C-alpha positions, 0 to 999 in steps of 0.5 A: 800968384802968391806961390808963397807958403808962409813957411821959407824953407820950405818955399825953397825947396819948392823953388829949387825941384820945380827949377829942376823940371826941364832938365839937369841943372848946374848950381849956378843955373840953379842961383839964376832961376831962383834968385835965392842966394848960392850958399843958401841953394847949396845947402838946400840943394845938397839937403835935397840930395841926401834925402834922394829928392835931388839926384847928380848927374854924371857931369856933376849936375843937379837933377829930380831924383828917384826918389820923386820917380818913387813916391809918384810911382807909388800914388798912381799920379804919374799924370803925364803917363796918365793923360798921353795914353789915350792921346796916343791912341788917337794919335795912332789911330789919325796917322796910321804910325807908332807915338810915343812920349819922350821925357829927358833924364840926362845925358837921354830921352826915355820913353815913358808912353807909347802906342804902336801901329798894330800891324806892318812895318813899324819905328818899336820903342818899349815903354823904358827905353832911353835913346840919345838926345843927339839925335832925333826930332824929340830930342830936338824939341827937348833941347830947342827951349833950354837955356844957352848953356845947355842948348850949347852943351846938347849940340856937341856932337848932335846931327842936328844943328843951332840953324835945325832948332831955330826952326823948331822953336820958331815953328813949334814942332821938329822933324827927321829924316835917320838921324837916330834910326836909317830908313826911320823918319818922326815929327815931335811937339814940345808938351808943357808944364803948368810952369809953362816949361817944355817937359817931354816931347809928343811924338810919331814915327815910322819908317821914311818910305811910307811918311817921306822925306817930308814927314811934317807937311803931312803931319805936323798939325794932329802931333802939335794938337796932341803935344797941346792937347797933353799940356792942357790936361796937365794944367788942368790937373796941376790946378 
């Protein structure tokens, strides 16, 4: 499909923004992903930084900028959050556990939508909560499909291993036992944007005593189905 609008500078700026969809990206990675010359990528990225459409993390890597969040909020068109709400409620009701959607923001993952278990012992993660990218099944999912350089960087000080992430990619889902918090288990699966890149993770979590030490055995199918349904909803609204 021809994605060119005929206005070269706009097309190149859009390529840069699309390349940043999956998370922090170095200048060299932007060049490799967009196939645009290094001087042009640098010039356009800096111009996007000036307008806050692109930002930089603490390591100097490019990330999607805060102005995009403001524009999305103003337009009421955050499609991921809008589509996630009813699906998370369905997942919560099917599993009896709290459910969440996480996005990666720099070195953290942020809960952007959730449906809490109404009664009893639960794993409460309010919307807006920032959690580490070094632990938990959602972190595994958000890291597993990154490029080699990002993956190696993300594994530093992580509580999971390259072998675990290879298993996540092979199965299409992740589980964790007490990685993020003692006594808490979780199962997560990837949400893909219209381009096919992993942009978020659907997760369900609760006490190990209730989920057992093999939470994926009982819940991976419905978690994956929910993540796929959310991916499909994003693809349809992006058509």
